[in-house]
Residue frames relative to the residue before (quaternion, step in Angstrom):
aa qw qx qy qz dx dy dz
M 1.0000 0.0000 0.0000 0.0000 0.00 0.00 0.00
L 0.5981 0.6067 -0.3603 0.3800 3.56 1.04 -0.74
K 0.6673 0.5143 -0.2730 0.4644 3.51 1.04 -1.02
Y 0.6417 0.5242 -0.3080 0.4675 3.53 1.03 -0.83
A 0.6439 0.5286 -0.3182 0.4525 3.59 1.01 -0.84
K 0.6234 0.5405 -0.3159 0.4684 3.56 1.08 -0.82
E 0.6428 0.5634 -0.2991 0.4241 3.46 0.93 -0.90
I 0.6853 0.4771 -0.2623 0.4837 3.47 0.92 -1.19
L 0.6707 0.4858 -0.3511 0.4369 3.64 0.82 -0.82
Q 0.6041 0.5234 -0.3697 0.4738 3.63 0.97 -0.61
K 0.6965 0.4857 -0.3129 0.4256 3.63 0.79 -0.81
V 0.7438 0.3906 -0.2151 0.4979 3.59 1.11 -0.67
S 0.3911 0.7824 -0.4374 0.2085 3.58 1.26 -0.10
F 0.5468 0.6475 -0.3663 0.3841 3.55 1.30 -0.51
D 0.7920 0.2965 -0.1188 0.5202 3.55 1.15 -0.73
R 0.4695 -0.7088 0.4406 0.2883 3.59 -0.53 1.20
Q 0.7207 0.4669 -0.3023 0.4138 3.63 0.59 -1.09
L 0.6603 0.5112 -0.2983 0.4622 3.52 1.01 -0.88
F 0.5904 0.5389 -0.3586 0.4822 3.63 1.10 -0.73
E 0.6882 0.4998 -0.3028 0.4300 3.54 0.66 -0.99
K 0.6153 0.5673 -0.2973 0.4595 3.52 1.00 -1.03
E 0.7425 0.4059 -0.2351 0.4782 3.58 0.74 -1.17
L 0.6265 0.5370 -0.3675 0.4290 3.56 0.95 -0.47
R 0.6302 0.5253 -0.2973 0.4885 3.52 1.10 -0.84
K 0.6320 0.5365 -0.3107 0.4650 3.60 1.16 -0.69
A 0.6382 0.5565 -0.2749 0.4554 3.39 1.09 -0.96
I 0.6549 0.5347 -0.2832 0.4528 3.54 0.99 -1.12
K 0.6338 0.5345 -0.2876 0.4795 3.58 1.04 -0.85
T 0.7141 0.5088 -0.2236 0.4257 3.61 0.95 -0.94
L 0.7155 0.4956 -0.2504 0.4239 3.53 0.98 -1.10
I 0.4999 -0.6002 0.5268 0.3350 3.58 -1.32 0.37
P 0.7047 -0.4925 0.3108 0.4053 3.58 -1.21 0.58
A 0.6304 0.5699 -0.3026 0.4316 3.58 0.98 -0.92
E 0.7172 0.4344 -0.2657 0.4758 3.58 1.02 -0.78
L 0.5578 0.6639 -0.3870 0.3136 3.53 1.18 -0.52
E 0.6227 0.5414 -0.3192 0.4660 3.54 1.08 -0.85
D 0.6305 0.5549 -0.2924 0.4572 3.58 0.98 -0.89
L 0.6787 0.4839 -0.2737 0.4799 3.51 0.95 -1.00
K 0.6405 0.5168 -0.3354 0.4585 3.59 0.96 -0.96
T 0.6358 0.5166 -0.3222 0.4743 3.72 0.86 -0.85
W 0.6811 0.5029 -0.2920 0.4448 3.60 0.74 -0.99
C 0.6824 0.5064 -0.3042 0.4306 3.49 0.91 -1.06
L 0.6900 0.4745 -0.2925 0.4616 3.57 0.94 -0.88
E 0.6024 0.5176 -0.3602 0.4893 3.63 1.12 -0.46
K 0.7866 0.3915 -0.1775 0.4433 3.48 0.64 -1.09
F 0.8166 0.1529 -0.0872 0.5497 3.69 0.95 -0.71
G 0.3433 0.7717 -0.4944 0.2053 3.62 1.14 0.06
H 0.6296 0.5462 -0.3405 0.4351 3.54 1.03 -0.84
L 0.7249 0.4665 -0.2425 0.4450 3.64 1.19 -0.66
Y 0.8185 0.1966 0.0774 0.5343 3.34 1.04 -1.43
H 0.1437 0.8344 -0.5256 0.0828 3.55 1.01 0.54
A 0.7001 0.5141 -0.2408 0.4331 3.56 0.87 -1.04
I 0.6366 0.5074 -0.2870 0.5048 3.47 1.18 -0.84
I 0.6463 0.5419 -0.3163 0.4343 3.58 0.86 -0.93
K 0.6826 0.5038 -0.2314 0.4761 3.53 0.89 -1.28
R 0.6366 0.4819 -0.3110 0.5155 3.77 0.92 -0.93
S 0.6859 0.4703 -0.3459 0.4344 3.76 0.53 -1.07
F 0.7300 0.3945 -0.3114 0.4631 3.72 0.66 -0.78
A 0.5851 0.5413 -0.4082 0.4450 3.69 1.06 -0.44
L 0.6686 0.5211 -0.2937 0.4418 3.54 0.97 -0.75
A 0.6441 0.5224 -0.3149 0.4615 3.52 1.18 -0.63
K 0.6422 0.5199 -0.3065 0.4726 3.56 1.26 -0.52
A 0.6136 0.5966 -0.3297 0.3987 3.60 1.24 -0.68
């Protein structure tokens, strides 16, 4: 599922709202061990565009 989530996020990265929606879906779907990998990958790949969205989405997941 992690690989699939990454593929989807790359495809929707052109749109801020779509990226956030798909990121939140991915966070709900993945097991805890995969979440840290996804977070690291997102920050490396899209941190320059969506840093606040990534941080907020993962913070909400932990709450």
